C-alpha positions as a LaTeX table, in Angstrom:
\begin{tabular}{lrrr}
\hline
Residue & $x$ (\AA) & $y$ (\AA) & $z$ (\AA) \\
\hline
Met1 & 58.34 & 130.86 & 137.21 \\
His2 & 55.73 & 130.52 & 139.59 \\
Arg3 & 54.21 & 128.29 & 141.67 \\
Ile4 & 51.87 & 127.16 & 144.04 \\
Phe5 & 53.86 & 126.66 & 147.64 \\
Ile6 & 51.50 & 124.13 & 150.18 \\
Leu7 & 52.31 & 124.01 & 153.67 \\
Ile8 & 51.35 & 120.98 & 155.01 \\
Gly9 & 51.61 & 119.08 & 158.34 \\
Lys10 & 49.16 & 117.32 & 161.10 \\
Ser11 & 46.81 & 119.57 & 163.43 \\
Ala12 & 48.46 & 121.93 & 165.17 \\
Ser13 & 51.94 & 121.94 & 163.83 \\
Gly14 & 51.12 & 125.74 & 163.33 \\
Lys15 & 50.57 & 125.96 & 159.68 \\
Asp16 & 48.54 & 129.20 & 160.52 \\
Ser17 & 50.88 & 131.12 & 162.37 \\
Ile18 & 53.60 & 130.76 & 160.04 \\
Tyr19 & 51.38 & 130.67 & 156.56 \\
Arg20 & 50.08 & 134.15 & 158.47 \\
Arg21 & 53.78 & 135.61 & 158.93 \\
Leu22 & 54.59 & 134.54 & 154.78 \\
Ile23 & 51.25 & 135.73 & 153.56 \\
Gly24 & 52.03 & 139.26 & 155.17 \\
Asp25 & 55.55 & 139.19 & 153.97 \\
Ala26 & 55.65 & 142.48 & 151.46 \\
Ser27 & 59.17 & 140.51 & 150.21 \\
Leu28 & 57.13 & 137.42 & 149.11 \\
Pro29 & 55.17 & 137.61 & 146.10 \\
Leu30 & 52.63 & 135.32 & 146.61 \\
Ser31 & 49.06 & 135.30 & 146.56 \\
His32 & 46.09 & 134.14 & 148.74 \\
Val33 & 44.18 & 131.29 & 147.88 \\
Val34 & 40.86 & 130.92 & 150.39 \\
Pro35 & 39.93 & 127.67 & 150.46 \\
Tyr36 & 36.36 & 125.85 & 150.80 \\
Thr37 & 34.78 & 124.46 & 153.98 \\
Thr38 & 31.37 & 122.92 & 155.10 \\
Arg39 & 32.59 & 122.86 & 158.96 \\
Pro40 & 31.09 & 125.52 & 161.25 \\
Ile41 & 32.97 & 128.93 & 161.15 \\
Arg42 & 35.03 & 129.03 & 164.45 \\
Thr43 & 35.40 & 131.74 & 167.24 \\
Gly44 & 37.42 & 134.34 & 165.31 \\
Glu45 & 36.89 & 132.81 & 162.12 \\
Thr46 & 35.55 & 135.20 & 158.92 \\
Glu47 & 34.03 & 133.89 & 156.17 \\
Gly48 & 36.37 & 134.98 & 153.14 \\
Arg49 & 39.55 & 134.99 & 155.14 \\
Glu50 & 40.32 & 131.66 & 156.73 \\
Tyr51 & 38.11 & 129.41 & 153.96 \\
His52 & 34.48 & 129.97 & 151.97 \\
Phe53 & 31.91 & 128.19 & 154.60 \\
Val54 & 29.62 & 126.58 & 152.42 \\
Thr55 & 26.58 & 123.99 & 153.42 \\
Glu56 & 27.51 & 120.62 & 151.91 \\
Glu57 & 24.38 & 121.05 & 149.13 \\
Arg58 & 26.59 & 123.83 & 147.80 \\
Phe59 & 29.67 & 121.64 & 148.08 \\
His60 & 28.09 & 118.53 & 145.97 \\
Glu61 & 26.44 & 121.65 & 143.19 \\
Met62 & 29.88 & 122.40 & 143.06 \\
Glu63 & 31.64 & 118.75 & 141.94 \\
Ala64 & 28.60 & 118.29 & 139.55 \\
Glu65 & 30.13 & 121.66 & 137.76 \\
Gly66 & 33.18 & 120.04 & 137.89 \\
Lys67 & 34.74 & 122.32 & 140.21 \\
Ile68 & 36.70 & 120.79 & 142.91 \\
Ile69 & 40.53 & 120.63 & 142.28 \\
Glu70 & 40.91 & 118.70 & 145.64 \\
Ala71 & 38.66 & 117.51 & 148.14 \\
Arg72 & 38.67 & 116.34 & 151.72 \\
Arg73 & 36.01 & 114.63 & 153.74 \\
Tyr74 & 36.08 & 113.95 & 157.45 \\
Asp75 & 33.73 & 111.74 & 159.37 \\
Thr76 & 33.88 & 113.95 & 162.19 \\
Cys77 & 31.92 & 113.60 & 165.79 \\
Tyr78 & 29.39 & 115.81 & 164.45 \\
Gly79 & 28.53 & 114.58 & 160.83 \\
Pro80 & 30.81 & 114.73 & 158.05 \\
Trp81 & 32.80 & 117.38 & 157.03 \\
Tyr82 & 34.25 & 118.62 & 153.59 \\
Tyr83 & 37.41 & 120.39 & 152.86 \\
Phe84 & 38.45 & 121.74 & 149.71 \\
Thr85 & 40.23 & 123.51 & 146.55 \\
Ala86 & 38.30 & 124.75 & 143.84 \\
Asp87 & 39.32 & 125.69 & 140.55 \\
Asp88 & 37.02 & 129.09 & 140.61 \\
Gly89 & 39.64 & 131.83 & 139.12 \\
Gln90 & 41.50 & 132.43 & 142.01 \\
Ile91 & 44.62 & 130.63 & 141.23 \\
Asp92 & 46.43 & 131.59 & 137.74 \\
Leu93 & 50.09 & 130.70 & 137.50 \\
Glu94 & 50.60 & 132.81 & 134.71 \\
Gly95 & 50.87 & 135.87 & 136.76 \\
Ser96 & 51.14 & 135.08 & 140.49 \\
Ser97 & 52.91 & 132.74 & 142.92 \\
Tyr98 & 50.29 & 132.05 & 145.37 \\
Leu99 & 51.08 & 130.27 & 149.41 \\
Leu100 & 47.72 & 127.34 & 150.95 \\
Ile101 & 47.41 & 125.45 & 153.44 \\
Gly102 & 46.41 & 121.94 & 152.97 \\
Thr103 & 46.67 & 117.52 & 154.26 \\
Leu104 & 48.91 & 115.49 & 152.04 \\
Glu105 & 46.45 & 114.42 & 150.25 \\
Ser106 & 45.36 & 117.57 & 149.00 \\
Tyr107 & 49.50 & 118.66 & 148.24 \\
Ile108 & 48.67 & 115.14 & 146.11 \\
Ala109 & 45.55 & 116.18 & 144.39 \\
Ile110 & 47.31 & 119.79 & 143.48 \\
Arg111 & 50.38 & 118.51 & 142.23 \\
Asp112 & 48.77 & 115.79 & 140.15 \\
Tyr113 & 46.27 & 119.02 & 138.95 \\
Tyr114 & 48.64 & 121.68 & 138.34 \\
Gly115 & 52.04 & 119.44 & 137.63 \\
Glu116 & 54.76 & 118.34 & 139.53 \\
Gly117 & 56.95 & 121.20 & 138.59 \\
Ser118 & 54.10 & 124.11 & 139.53 \\
Val119 & 53.52 & 122.76 & 143.21 \\
Val120 & 55.73 & 123.02 & 146.47 \\
Pro121 & 55.30 & 120.96 & 149.21 \\
Leu122 & 56.50 & 122.86 & 152.65 \\
Tyr123 & 56.36 & 120.16 & 155.50 \\
Val124 & 56.17 & 121.21 & 158.78 \\
Glu125 & 56.64 & 119.08 & 161.93 \\
Val126 & 56.37 & 119.83 & 165.89 \\
Asp127 & 56.66 & 117.42 & 168.64 \\
Asp128 & 53.24 & 115.73 & 169.14 \\
Thr129 & 53.03 & 116.93 & 173.04 \\
Ile130 & 53.99 & 120.54 & 172.37 \\
Arg131 & 50.86 & 119.63 & 168.96 \\
Leu132 & 48.38 & 118.15 & 172.05 \\
Ala133 & 49.39 & 121.75 & 173.97 \\
Arg134 & 48.51 & 123.79 & 171.58 \\
Ala135 & 45.42 & 121.97 & 170.06 \\
Arg136 & 43.66 & 121.83 & 173.86 \\
Gln137 & 44.88 & 125.55 & 174.10 \\
Arg138 & 43.07 & 126.61 & 170.96 \\
Glu139 & 39.46 & 124.18 & 171.62 \\
Glu140 & 39.43 & 126.06 & 175.48 \\
Glu141 & 39.23 & 128.97 & 173.60 \\
Gln142 & 35.85 & 128.09 & 171.51 \\
Ala143 & 32.60 & 129.16 & 172.62 \\
Gln144 & 32.00 & 125.39 & 172.87 \\
Pro145 & 35.12 & 123.60 & 172.69 \\
Lys146 & 35.06 & 120.22 & 170.69 \\
Phe147 & 37.42 & 117.89 & 172.36 \\
Asp148 & 36.19 & 114.69 & 171.14 \\
Glu149 & 37.01 & 116.43 & 167.57 \\
Met150 & 40.62 & 117.36 & 168.73 \\
Glu151 & 41.17 & 113.69 & 169.73 \\
Arg152 & 40.11 & 111.97 & 166.50 \\
Arg153 & 42.24 & 114.56 & 164.34 \\
Phe154 & 45.00 & 113.77 & 166.35 \\
Ala155 & 44.93 & 110.09 & 166.03 \\
Ala156 & 43.43 & 110.07 & 162.24 \\
Asp157 & 46.98 & 112.45 & 162.22 \\
Glu158 & 49.13 & 109.29 & 162.90 \\
Ile159 & 47.55 & 107.78 & 160.09 \\
Asp160 & 47.48 & 111.01 & 157.35 \\
Phe161 & 51.21 & 111.59 & 157.96 \\
Ser162 & 52.71 & 107.74 & 157.78 \\
Glu163 & 56.45 & 107.83 & 157.18 \\
Glu164 & 55.23 & 105.40 & 154.04 \\
Lys165 & 52.94 & 107.89 & 152.96 \\
Leu166 & 55.30 & 111.00 & 153.60 \\
Arg167 & 58.03 & 109.00 & 150.94 \\
Thr168 & 55.46 & 107.97 & 148.79 \\
Ala169 & 54.49 & 111.55 & 148.37 \\
Gly170 & 57.77 & 112.42 & 147.56 \\
Ile171 & 57.96 & 114.76 & 150.98 \\
Thr172 & 62.03 & 114.94 & 151.71 \\
Lys173 & 62.38 & 118.56 & 153.28 \\
Arg174 & 61.24 & 119.57 & 156.75 \\
Phe175 & 60.48 & 122.43 & 158.98 \\
Glu176 & 60.70 & 121.89 & 162.57 \\
Asn177 & 58.64 & 124.07 & 163.69 \\
Leu178 & 59.74 & 124.89 & 167.79 \\
Asp179 & 59.97 & 128.61 & 167.08 \\
Ala180 & 57.27 & 130.50 & 164.46 \\
Asp181 & 59.49 & 133.05 & 163.91 \\
Thr182 & 62.86 & 130.68 & 163.38 \\
Cys183 & 60.90 & 128.41 & 161.21 \\
Ala184 & 58.77 & 130.95 & 159.00 \\
Ser185 & 62.11 & 132.08 & 158.01 \\
Asp186 & 63.76 & 128.90 & 157.26 \\
Ile187 & 60.37 & 128.38 & 154.55 \\
Arg188 & 61.10 & 132.05 & 153.03 \\
Thr189 & 64.52 & 131.22 & 152.28 \\
Glu190 & 63.05 & 128.05 & 150.81 \\
Ile191 & 60.47 & 129.57 & 149.18 \\
Arg192 & 62.68 & 132.36 & 147.43 \\
Ser193 & 65.57 & 129.92 & 146.73 \\
Trp194 & 62.46 & 128.09 & 144.30 \\
Leu195 & 61.36 & 131.69 & 142.83 \\
Asn196 & 64.67 & 132.47 & 142.16 \\
Gly197 & 65.41 & 129.14 & 140.39 \\
Glu198 & 68.09 & 128.22 & 142.44 \\
\hline
\end{tabular}
């Protein structure tokens, strides 16, 4: 049975690094889904690879067309930014399994859209001290660092990923990311067990 696997976790928990290791693994039959965002493109990102970068107007057009599976609005220090998954033909559970990166909120919405048996959460966690150091390093590499936005996201994560919200969403299994290769290996084993029906 094909499934949608969603890597979720707080900002700077290493989801992108783990995602690259898994999606690039030829032994895992997982397809890539490109999400959408209205935030500005970051240094090193490419349109259509990490995200489809669209205007807020385009987001509202797609919303009016009924193409939004899930959307999150963040009231940032630079105005509202939307992140969303669209029903744009990328996902076909008859033909493939998929790997996505999301938030707890997006996991719940995608699970409700496709059905609980079709969507598997993969919760990645890291000590807050390590996350903060990673987040600072990432911002320092940007042409125009946004440390104020980084700090806002860090604080918001404590609410968005509270233990109560994790329990309510049914998140029971966790993958500690002290080392990206080890964490990716543990998640790879988990994905294979789901795909093999174990």
